[in-house]
Rosetta silent file (secondary structure, phi, psi, omega in degrees, C-alpha in Angstrom):
SEQUENCE: CLVIFFQLYGYCYQDSNDIPDTLTAITELGSPLEMIQLLQTSWEDRFRICLSLVRLLHYLAHSPLGSVTLLDFRPRQFVIVDGELKVTDLDDASIEESSCTSNSDCFMEFPARNFTLPCSVEGWCQNMNEKRNLYNAYRFFFTYLLPHSAPPSLRPLLDKIVNATATGCLALQLSLSLSVSSEFTQKCVKSANTKYRRVPEAFIPDENYRCWPSYHHKGCLLSVFDLSEAMEICDSYSQCKAFILTNQTTWTGRQLVFFKAASNRIVPDPDKITYVKVTD
SCORE:     score description
SCORE:     0.000 S_00000001
   1 L     0.000  -38.396 -179.472   49.756   64.787  137.608 S_00000001
   2 L   -64.892  -21.481 -178.144   46.718   66.888  136.664 S_00000001
   3 L   -71.177  -33.945 -172.043   48.508   69.962  137.999 S_00000001
   4 L  -108.129  -14.552  177.836   51.341   69.829  135.478 S_00000001
   5 E  -111.224  148.254  178.212   49.768   68.142  132.452 S_00000001
   6 L   -55.694  130.205 -175.111   47.015   69.473  130.237 S_00000001
   7 L   -82.045  129.390  178.397   43.696   68.107  131.520 S_00000001
   8 E   -95.351  119.530  179.610   41.766   65.840  129.179 S_00000001
   9 E   -89.362  -27.106 -179.504   37.994   66.186  129.590 S_00000001
  10 E   177.409  170.431  178.347   37.004   63.659  126.951 S_00000001
  11 E  -157.308  161.747  176.856   37.670   62.178  123.536 S_00000001
  12 E  -151.489  152.320  176.224   35.904   60.371  120.726 S_00000001
  13 E   -98.765  140.869  176.942   36.766   58.359  117.630 S_00000001
  14 E  -158.637  155.924  175.089   35.282   59.284  114.275 S_00000001
  15 E   -85.548  131.940 -178.170   35.981   58.952  110.570 S_00000001
  16 E  -141.130  127.167  178.471   37.096   62.232  109.030 S_00000001
  17 L    52.101   45.810  177.570   38.129   62.980  105.452 S_00000001
  18 L    63.820   15.285  176.538   38.331   59.286  104.608 S_00000001
  19 E  -103.860  113.867 -176.557   40.801   58.729  107.449 S_00000001
  20 E   -72.061  154.657  174.335   39.526   55.944  109.732 S_00000001
  21 E    56.523   44.960  174.662   39.738   56.096  113.499 S_00000001
  22 E   -74.793  132.374 -178.145   40.328   59.841  113.777 S_00000001
  23 E  -101.854  126.856  174.623   40.675   60.878  117.414 S_00000001
  24 E  -112.450  124.925 -177.803   39.177   64.140  118.662 S_00000001
  25 E  -108.820  141.053  175.321   40.269   65.296  122.123 S_00000001
  26 E  -111.961  115.642 -174.714   38.474   67.804  124.365 S_00000001
  27 E  -124.458  169.510  174.388   40.916   69.527  126.723 S_00000001
  28 L   -67.226  157.637 -176.286   41.026   72.497  129.062 S_00000001
  29 L   -90.179  128.914  178.383   41.712   75.879  127.488 S_00000001
  30 L  -131.094  164.533  179.280   45.197   77.326  127.875 S_00000001
  31 E   -99.711  136.374  177.899   47.145   80.310  126.553 S_00000001
  32 E   -58.156  148.747 -178.316   50.171   79.796  124.278 S_00000001
  33 L   -86.278  106.227  178.896   53.497   80.462  125.937 S_00000001
  34 L  -109.408  111.151 -173.568   54.882   83.695  124.452 S_00000001
  35 H   -62.399  -38.864 -179.235   58.259   84.539  125.988 S_00000001
  36 H   -63.852  -42.155  177.729   58.165   88.232  125.020 S_00000001
  37 H   -66.137  -37.454  179.479   54.757   88.663  126.668 S_00000001
  38 H   -63.638  -37.515 -179.521   55.953   86.807  129.775 S_00000001
  39 H   -67.942  -15.461  178.026   58.899   89.170  130.161 S_00000001
  40 L   -94.245   -3.350  178.047   56.402   92.047  130.336 S_00000001
  41 L   -88.880  173.456 -179.751   54.477   90.499  133.221 S_00000001
  42 L   -67.818  153.775  178.554   55.305   90.890  136.904 S_00000001
  43 H   -61.819  -35.730 -179.155   58.202   88.947  138.359 S_00000001
  44 H   -59.736  -41.588  178.449   55.795   87.288  140.796 S_00000001
  45 H   -69.295  -37.338  178.462   53.786   85.763  137.936 S_00000001
  46 H   -68.488  -35.048  176.743   56.951   84.627  136.172 S_00000001
  47 H   -66.466  -35.795  176.962   58.199   83.013  139.360 S_00000001
  48 H   -60.580  -41.199  177.918   54.896   81.137  139.634 S_00000001
  49 H   -64.364  -42.830  179.036   55.497   79.710  136.151 S_00000001
  50 H   -65.086  -36.834  178.924   59.045   78.723  137.099 S_00000001
  51 H   -65.828  -39.898  176.974   57.794   77.106  140.305 S_00000001
  52 H   -67.667  -30.793  176.649   55.290   75.017  138.347 S_00000001
  53 H   -69.391  -36.577  175.841   58.135   74.055  135.996 S_00000001
  54 H   -61.662  -43.512  178.207   60.203   72.900  138.988 S_00000001
  55 H   -62.548  -38.508  176.956   57.296   70.689  140.080 S_00000001
  56 H   -62.673  -45.983 -179.824   57.098   69.298  136.539 S_00000001
  57 H   -59.594  -41.731 -179.990   60.833   68.511  136.518 S_00000001
  58 H   -65.837  -41.149  178.989   60.550   66.715  139.838 S_00000001
  59 H   -64.575  -44.462 -179.240   57.567   64.668  138.631 S_00000001
  60 H   -61.475  -34.410 -179.163   59.306   63.694  135.398 S_00000001
  61 H   -75.299  -22.431 -175.062   62.355   62.539  137.365 S_00000001
  62 L  -130.946   36.335 -177.765   60.255   60.423  139.765 S_00000001
  63 E   -73.151  161.517  177.275   57.203   59.373  137.741 S_00000001
  64 L   -59.951  -21.922  179.134   55.535   55.949  138.215 S_00000001
  65 L   -87.641   -4.559 -172.979   57.016   54.973  134.820 S_00000001
  66 E   105.953 -166.149  179.816   60.509   55.927  135.884 S_00000001
  67 L   -73.754  123.996 -176.990   62.540   58.914  134.740 S_00000001
  68 L  -110.570  134.998  174.786   60.805   60.588  131.767 S_00000001
  69 E  -113.114  141.971  173.196   62.492   62.977  129.351 S_00000001
  70 E   -98.146  107.823 -174.921   60.764   65.479  127.062 S_00000001
  71 L   -67.274  -27.225  175.625   62.791   65.377  123.871 S_00000001
  72 L  -116.261   95.799 -171.993   61.192   68.622  122.679 S_00000001
  73 L  -100.935   16.335 -175.224   61.301   70.954  125.711 S_00000001
  74 L   -74.894  160.387 -176.263   60.728   74.230  123.879 S_00000001
  75 H   -53.948  -27.973 -177.308   58.060   76.785  124.944 S_00000001
  76 H   -66.148  -13.366  179.502   55.710   75.727  122.141 S_00000001
  77 H   -88.161    3.458 -174.986   55.085   72.455  124.019 S_00000001
  78 E  -128.025  158.476  172.036   53.548   74.301  126.986 S_00000001
  79 E  -135.414  165.844  175.703   50.544   76.492  127.770 S_00000001
  80 E  -106.076  125.676  177.182   49.527   78.685  130.704 S_00000001
  81 E  -125.704  112.987 -179.049   46.361   77.673  132.595 S_00000001
  82 L    52.020   42.129  176.712   45.315   79.949  135.476 S_00000001
  83 L    82.689   -2.875 -178.595   48.900   81.155  135.846 S_00000001
  84 E  -106.768  146.499  177.524   50.391   77.648  135.910 S_00000001
  85 E   -84.704  132.751  179.033   52.628   76.054  133.286 S_00000001
  86 E  -135.581  147.081  177.439   51.305   72.798  131.779 S_00000001
  87 E   -82.608  134.926  179.990   52.594   70.322  129.218 S_00000001
  88 L  -109.883  -26.899 -172.609   50.367   69.864  126.168 S_00000001
  89 L  -122.560  112.484  179.461   52.332   67.537  123.904 S_00000001
  90 L  -107.481   14.802  179.961   53.665   64.214  125.182 S_00000001
  91 L   -61.517  -31.097 -176.033   54.400   62.720  121.748 S_00000001
  92 L  -101.037   16.399  177.088   58.118   63.218  122.304 S_00000001
  93 E   -79.516  144.145 -177.987   58.241   61.893  125.872 S_00000001
  94 E  -143.471  143.334  175.913   60.525   58.929  126.465 S_00000001
  95 L  -107.860    3.458 -178.987   61.375   56.668  129.420 S_00000001
  96 L   -79.324  124.738  172.031   64.356   55.052  127.676 S_00000001
  97 L   -89.937  147.515 -177.781   67.726   55.760  129.266 S_00000001
  98 L   -70.769  135.670  177.890   70.755   55.695  126.953 S_00000001
  99 E   -80.476  157.826 -177.044   72.814   52.514  127.041 S_00000001
 100 L  -157.443  160.418  171.402   76.571   52.659  127.558 S_00000001
 101 L  -117.855  -16.980  177.192   79.741   50.639  128.059 S_00000001
 102 L  -152.951  170.140 -179.209   81.838   53.501  129.475 S_00000001
 103 H   -61.111  -30.276 -178.589   81.429   57.080  130.714 S_00000001
 104 H   -64.233  -22.374  177.349   82.422   58.412  127.300 S_00000001
 105 H   -75.209  -12.655 -176.127   79.178   56.973  125.905 S_00000001
 106 H  -104.903   37.325  179.148   77.247   59.284  128.273 S_00000001
 107 E   -84.052  127.961  178.746   78.392   62.551  126.729 S_00000001
 108 E  -116.778  125.548 -176.329   75.672   65.211  126.457 S_00000001
 109 E  -114.519  126.529  176.096   76.286   68.202  124.216 S_00000001
 110 L  -124.656  165.560 -177.545   74.330   71.470  124.448 S_00000001
 111 L   -55.139  -37.093 -174.525   74.950   74.861  122.776 S_00000001
 112 L  -116.975   -5.434 -175.966   76.617   76.426  125.847 S_00000001
 113 L  -157.889  144.081  177.020   77.564   73.486  128.083 S_00000001
 114 E  -120.098  152.241  179.534   78.522   69.825  127.841 S_00000001
 115 E  -132.269  146.997  168.436   78.117   67.004  130.377 S_00000001
 116 E  -124.472  116.432 -176.890   79.595   63.555  130.817 S_00000001
 117 L   -97.356  157.881  178.699   77.523   61.322  133.083 S_00000001
 118 L   -73.637  145.594  175.026   78.641   58.105  134.756 S_00000001
 119 E   -92.108  124.072 -176.920   77.846   54.768  133.139 S_00000001
 120 L   -74.235  166.498  178.894   76.173   52.446  135.633 S_00000001
 121 L   -67.396  -21.500  177.544   77.153   48.816  136.173 S_00000001
 122 L   -80.675   -7.292  178.139   73.847   47.891  134.491 S_00000001
 123 L    88.963   29.974  177.609   75.003   49.648  131.311 S_00000001
 124 E  -126.654  144.001  176.441   72.812   52.760  131.463 S_00000001
 125 E   -70.700  121.729 -173.555   73.801   56.441  131.601 S_00000001
 126 L   -71.239  124.520  173.759   72.839   57.582  135.095 S_00000001
 127 L    61.280   27.040 -178.617   70.157   60.305  135.278 S_00000001
 128 H   -66.079  -40.386  179.023   70.496   61.282  131.629 S_00000001
 129 H   -61.473  -44.792  179.796   66.764   61.906  131.221 S_00000001
 130 H   -62.394  -44.684 -178.523   66.695   64.133  134.308 S_00000001
 131 H   -64.751  -37.804  179.503   69.787   66.092  133.237 S_00000001
 132 H   -64.575  -44.891  178.016   68.387   66.662  129.749 S_00000001
 133 H   -61.329  -45.311 -177.568   65.127   68.044  131.143 S_00000001
 134 H   -61.173  -47.975 -176.244   66.954   70.257  133.646 S_00000001
 135 H   -70.630  -34.540  175.815   69.325   71.828  131.187 S_00000001
 136 H   -66.474  -36.858  175.072   66.609   72.424  128.602 S_00000001
 137 H   -62.535  -38.782  177.987   64.515   74.101  131.317 S_00000001
 138 H   -63.218  -50.390 -171.725   67.543   76.279  132.082 S_00000001
 139 H   -75.655  -25.987 -178.094   68.261   77.321  128.500 S_00000001
 140 H  -101.485  -20.727 -172.688   64.631   77.917  127.442 S_00000001
 141 H  -127.081  -68.476 -167.933   62.999   79.179  130.659 S_00000001
 142 H   -59.989  -40.866 -176.526   64.912   79.909  133.861 S_00000001
 143 H   -64.275  -22.151  177.787   67.722   81.956  132.374 S_00000001
 144 H   -96.334  -45.130 -168.605   65.139   84.396  130.935 S_00000001
 145 H   -81.947  -32.940 -173.101   62.266   84.398  133.411 S_00000001
 146 L   -79.700  -52.861 -173.740   63.950   84.369  136.828 S_00000001
 147 L   -71.165  -27.951 -171.292   66.662   87.084  136.880 S_00000001
 148 L   -64.040  116.995  178.558   64.748   89.698  134.855 S_00000001
 149 L    56.196   31.381  179.486   63.465   92.518  137.168 S_00000001
 150 L   -72.967  151.413  175.258   63.718   90.245  140.216 S_00000001
 151 L   -56.966  132.091 -176.369   63.497   91.765  143.720 S_00000001
 152 H   -54.185  -37.390 -176.943   67.061   92.759  144.750 S_00000001
 153 H   -67.479  -20.555 -177.117   66.843   90.880  148.046 S_00000001
 154 H   -98.043   -7.476 -173.356   66.128   87.606  146.206 S_00000001
 155 H   -61.185  -38.476  176.152   68.805   87.833  143.518 S_00000001
 156 H   -59.683  -42.353  177.519   71.485   85.828  145.395 S_00000001
 157 H   -66.104  -39.417 -179.167   69.029   82.938  145.829 S_00000001
 158 H   -66.465  -37.045  176.172   67.858   83.221  142.220 S_00000001
 159 H   -61.358  -38.289  178.901   71.447   83.084  140.975 S_00000001
 160 H   -67.185  -37.846  178.243   71.886   79.842  142.896 S_00000001
 161 H   -63.207  -47.881 -179.096   68.715   78.409  141.321 S_00000001
 162 H   -61.686  -42.844  179.652   69.861   79.265  137.809 S_00000001
 163 H   -66.553  -38.737  178.604   73.323   77.828  138.486 S_00000001
 164 H   -64.059  -39.084  179.344   71.852   74.682  140.038 S_00000001
 165 H   -68.373  -40.964 -178.154   69.660   74.147  136.979 S_00000001
 166 H   -65.562  -30.299 -179.854   72.541   74.752  134.577 S_00000001
 167 L   -95.239    1.423  173.153   74.663   72.143  136.357 S_00000001
 168 L    81.452   33.536 -178.845   71.790   69.653  136.556 S_00000001
 169 L  -108.299   94.282 -175.229   71.081   69.615  140.300 S_00000001
 170 H   -70.616  -42.280 -177.320   67.324   69.132  140.700 S_00000001
 171 H   -61.527  -43.359  179.180   67.253   68.624  144.484 S_00000001
 172 H   -65.820  -40.350 -179.427   69.129   71.883  145.116 S_00000001
 173 H   -64.498  -40.809  178.635   66.941   73.758  142.666 S_00000001
 174 H   -63.524  -45.185  179.366   63.746   72.502  144.324 S_00000001
 175 H   -61.733  -44.695 -179.074   65.025   73.474  147.779 S_00000001
 176 H   -67.868  -35.698  178.888   66.092   76.937  146.631 S_00000001
 177 H   -63.149  -41.171  177.454   62.784   77.531  144.820 S_00000001
 178 H   -66.919  -34.414  177.388   60.851   76.856  148.024 S_00000001
 179 H   -65.607  -41.280  177.851   63.217   79.215  149.876 S_00000001
 180 H   -62.626  -44.228  179.604   62.537   81.991  147.361 S_00000001
 181 H   -59.503  -40.555  178.939   58.781   81.463  147.701 S_00000001
 182 H   -68.775  -44.043 -179.240   59.095   81.762  151.495 S_00000001
 183 H   -62.730  -38.231 -174.969   61.376   84.820  151.327 S_00000001
 184 H   -67.745  -25.102 -178.909   59.064   86.617  148.901 S_00000001
 185 L  -101.061   12.885  177.936   56.122   86.409  151.284 S_00000001
 186 L   -80.123  156.568 -178.340   58.055   87.578  154.348 S_00000001
 187 L   -67.211  135.683  175.658   57.203   90.825  156.090 S_00000001
 188 L   -72.605  129.096 -174.022   59.024   93.919  154.871 S_00000001
 189 L   -98.579  -10.692 -179.711   61.127   95.250  157.764 S_00000001
 190 L   -75.516  151.794  178.348   61.989   98.678  156.405 S_00000001
 191 L  -108.381  149.757 -178.518   60.025  101.696  157.602 S_00000001
 192 L   -75.273  149.945  179.359   58.689  104.504  155.416 S_00000001
 193 L   -90.685  -13.914 -174.448   60.295  107.942  155.534 S_00000001
 194 L  -113.613  147.692  176.089   57.070  109.819  154.748 S_00000001
 195 L   -88.708  148.095 -178.239   53.871  110.200  156.764 S_00000001
 196 E  -129.993  144.363  176.634   50.536  109.228  155.232 S_00000001
 197 E   -98.408  127.164 -177.432   46.949  110.184  156.021 S_00000001
 198 E   -86.693  127.770  178.273   44.514  107.259  156.080 S_00000001
 199 E  -122.789   99.012 -176.925   41.180  107.726  154.276 S_00000001
 200 E   -71.897  154.276  177.872   38.930  104.659  154.789 S_00000001
 201 E    49.838   51.931 -176.957   36.365  103.489  152.214 S_00000001
 202 E  -145.034  153.937 -178.322   37.800  105.753  149.534 S_00000001
 203 E  -144.686  149.257  175.011   39.312  105.484  146.067 S_00000001
 204 L  -107.047  106.810 -172.921   41.101  107.813  143.612 S_00000001
 205 L   -74.076  -25.157 -176.373   39.631  107.056  140.162 S_00000001
 206 L  -114.352 -152.234  174.541   42.110  109.121  138.126 S_00000001
 207 L    60.338   40.504  178.550   45.695  110.350  138.558 S_00000001
 208 E   -82.534  150.195  166.638   47.290  107.200  137.164 S_00000001
 209 L  -138.072  156.752 -175.722   50.919  106.878  136.215 S_00000001
 210 L   -93.327  140.209  173.302   52.688  103.914  134.677 S_00000001
 211 L  -136.587  167.318 -177.297   55.275  101.814  136.438 S_00000001
 212 L  -138.420  133.740   -3.052   56.961   98.561  135.554 S_00000001
 213 L   -83.690  149.324 -177.501   56.171   95.812  136.170 S_00000001
 214 L  -132.395  147.726  175.694   52.498   96.504  136.803 S_00000001
 215 L   -80.474   -4.480 -178.862   49.383   94.332  136.933 S_00000001
 216 L  -129.202  125.271 -172.266   47.492   97.148  135.147 S_00000001
 217 L   -73.376  -16.892 -179.808   48.631   98.354  131.720 S_00000001
 218 L  -108.539    0.411 -178.735   47.352  101.930  132.215 S_00000001
 219 L  -147.403 -171.387  179.947   48.372  102.453  135.824 S_00000001
 220 E  -109.653   99.592 -179.429   50.716  101.392  138.590 S_00000001
 221 E  -122.453  111.547 -175.334   49.269   98.310  140.313 S_00000001
 222 E  -125.255  164.521  176.872   51.771   96.321  142.377 S_00000001
 223 E  -100.853  143.199  179.874   51.686   93.623  145.036 S_00000001
 224 E  -135.802  158.774  175.953   52.862   94.250  148.608 S_00000001
 225 L   -80.049  -41.918 -176.102   53.151   92.202  151.774 S_00000001
 226 L  -155.459 -175.506 -178.190   51.790   94.877  154.093 S_00000001
 227 H   -61.947  -38.340 -179.341   51.191   98.590  154.609 S_00000001
 228 H   -61.210  -41.001  179.460   54.851   99.278  155.368 S_00000001
 229 H   -68.630  -36.720  176.513   55.942   97.885  152.021 S_00000001
 230 H   -61.573  -43.516  177.653   53.292   99.957  150.204 S_00000001
 231 H   -62.973  -41.155  179.586   54.610  103.095  151.898 S_00000001
 232 H   -62.762  -41.920  178.602   58.168  102.184  151.011 S_00000001
 233 H   -64.417  -44.312  179.817   57.234  101.699  147.333 S_00000001
 234 H   -62.472  -38.788  176.697   55.379  105.020  147.221 S_00000001
 235 H   -61.255  -31.254 -174.477   58.406  106.731  148.788 S_00000001
 236 H   -80.407  -14.967  178.421   60.618  105.267  146.046 S_00000001
 237 L  -104.673  123.133  179.589   58.560  106.794  143.170 S_00000001
 238 L   -64.754  -28.244 -179.430   58.815  110.557  142.725 S_00000001
 239 L   -74.861  -23.414 -169.618   55.392  110.557  140.980 S_00000001
 240 L   -74.637  123.277  177.280   53.622  108.778  143.837 S_00000001
 241 L  -119.420  -10.463 -179.964   51.470  111.024  146.041 S_00000001
 242 E  -165.200  164.202  174.127   48.970  108.426  147.282 S_00000001
 243 E  -149.249  157.311 -175.593   48.106  104.742  147.142 S_00000001
 244 E  -124.777  124.127  173.393   44.996  102.596  147.548 S_00000001
 245 E   -80.522  125.312  177.045   44.806   99.212  149.278 S_00000001
 246 E   -98.536  174.081  176.276   42.441   96.890  147.419 S_00000001
 247 E   -98.598   18.502  179.045   40.797   93.700  148.662 S_00000001
 248 E  -101.913  147.360  178.572   42.480   91.675  145.905 S_00000001
 249 E  -130.128  160.628  175.373   45.491   89.425  146.397 S_00000001
 250 L   -87.687 -177.831 -177.683   47.960   87.589  144.161 S_00000001
 251 L   -65.274  -21.990  178.248   48.571   83.822  144.170 S_00000001
 252 L   -90.098   -2.667 -178.335   51.102   84.228  147.007 S_00000001
 253 L    91.958    1.695  177.583   48.622   86.162  149.164 S_00000001
 254 L   -74.454  143.519 -173.959   50.275   89.539  148.605 S_00000001
 255 E   -85.005  139.432  177.750   47.841   92.462  148.439 S_00000001
 256 E   -84.999  135.270 -175.648   47.358   94.491  145.245 S_00000001
 257 E  -132.781  130.868  173.207   47.853   98.246  145.640 S_00000001
 258 E   -87.896  131.784  175.353   47.176  101.126  143.218 S_00000001
 259 E  -108.342  134.046 -171.079   49.763  103.921  143.309 S_00000001
 260 E  -121.897  153.203 -177.701   48.579  107.392  142.254 S_00000001
 261 L   -87.879  -10.704  179.589   50.240  110.622  141.102 S_00000001
 262 L  -164.403  172.414  179.860   47.815  112.904  142.999 S_00000001
 263 L  -134.808   39.627 -175.719   44.779  112.881  145.285 S_00000001
 264 L   -67.738  -32.450 -178.986   42.719  115.765  143.873 S_00000001
 265 L  -131.501  117.015  178.351   39.499  113.727  143.653 S_00000001
 266 L  -116.150  129.824 -176.939   38.610  111.013  146.140 S_00000001
 267 E  -117.613  155.757  179.331   35.363  109.063  145.755 S_00000001
 268 E   -66.463  139.930  174.475   33.602  106.636  148.136 S_00000001
 269 E  -158.929  110.356 -174.170   34.429  102.947  147.807 S_00000001
 270 E   -66.931  -16.125 -175.586   33.642  100.529  150.651 S_00000001
 271 E   -98.096    5.336 -175.034   36.195   97.953  149.458 S_00000001
 272 E  -135.383  157.931  176.134   39.265  100.188  149.439 S_00000001
 273 E  -129.326  128.258 -178.294   41.427  102.304  151.754 S_00000001
 274 E  -103.337  140.432  174.466   43.363  105.307  150.487 S_00000001
 275 E  -122.039  125.160 -175.678   46.603  106.658  151.930 S_00000001
 276 E  -114.964  134.244  178.261   47.671  110.187  150.977 S_00000001
 277 E   -60.800  135.232  175.943   51.135  111.635  151.479 S_00000001
 278 L   -91.123  116.750 -179.428   51.249  114.333  154.123 S_00000001
 279 L  -102.488  149.144 -179.956   53.135  117.357  152.789 S_00000001
 280 L   -71.209    0.000    0.000   54.551  120.157  154.886 S_00000001
């Protein structure tokens, strides 16, 4: 639960401005969820947010209180903490399922899609809370964050995730999300077309060029699975003449690599390895 909800460190009651029993809460610090800024980040970071949202959806559907729905599922109700999505406002959470006498009472209307759920023999609309959460996650998050600049090899799986969310299938979406996570960390099987000269304990401080998406706003810093993938990426950019393996990794364990437009000046650096294109 602490993984998906904003962590409360403490609270106290006090009188403030003549209002008795004012509650002050001390919580962990998070960053507001700005969709435009998220679309400018790497796909890997956006997938991490979507994966944490999948875990949230699963928890809400199977919580100790029963199925919980967030009536206000918009981005303003969430923050980012260490790359993970967390809920901050539970004022609009509800465990009440809608009552019904027939299936027609279980009609759900959204801007782009409508659903009619079955009415159970107990007189409750089946899985309405879960379906509401799923479709709101689709319309406010997944449809924007997942397909945008996704790796081509993962797009068929991502399309299935988006479609599963839009049709309200949580189990399929969870399974597909784990498959994407596994596929993304698999070894790249393609081989580079260009030869590279290895320069150990070396770094190129200048010669930056911009690429998108990049982990560095003034240069081209991308994540790779291994050396072969770094070579393949450098081959794909006409500007790239060299790249540097760093000792930093992303949350999936992929290594961060700087790609450079030239190798005119190489300086010592014990934590990095430089690879320079061999030209005829």
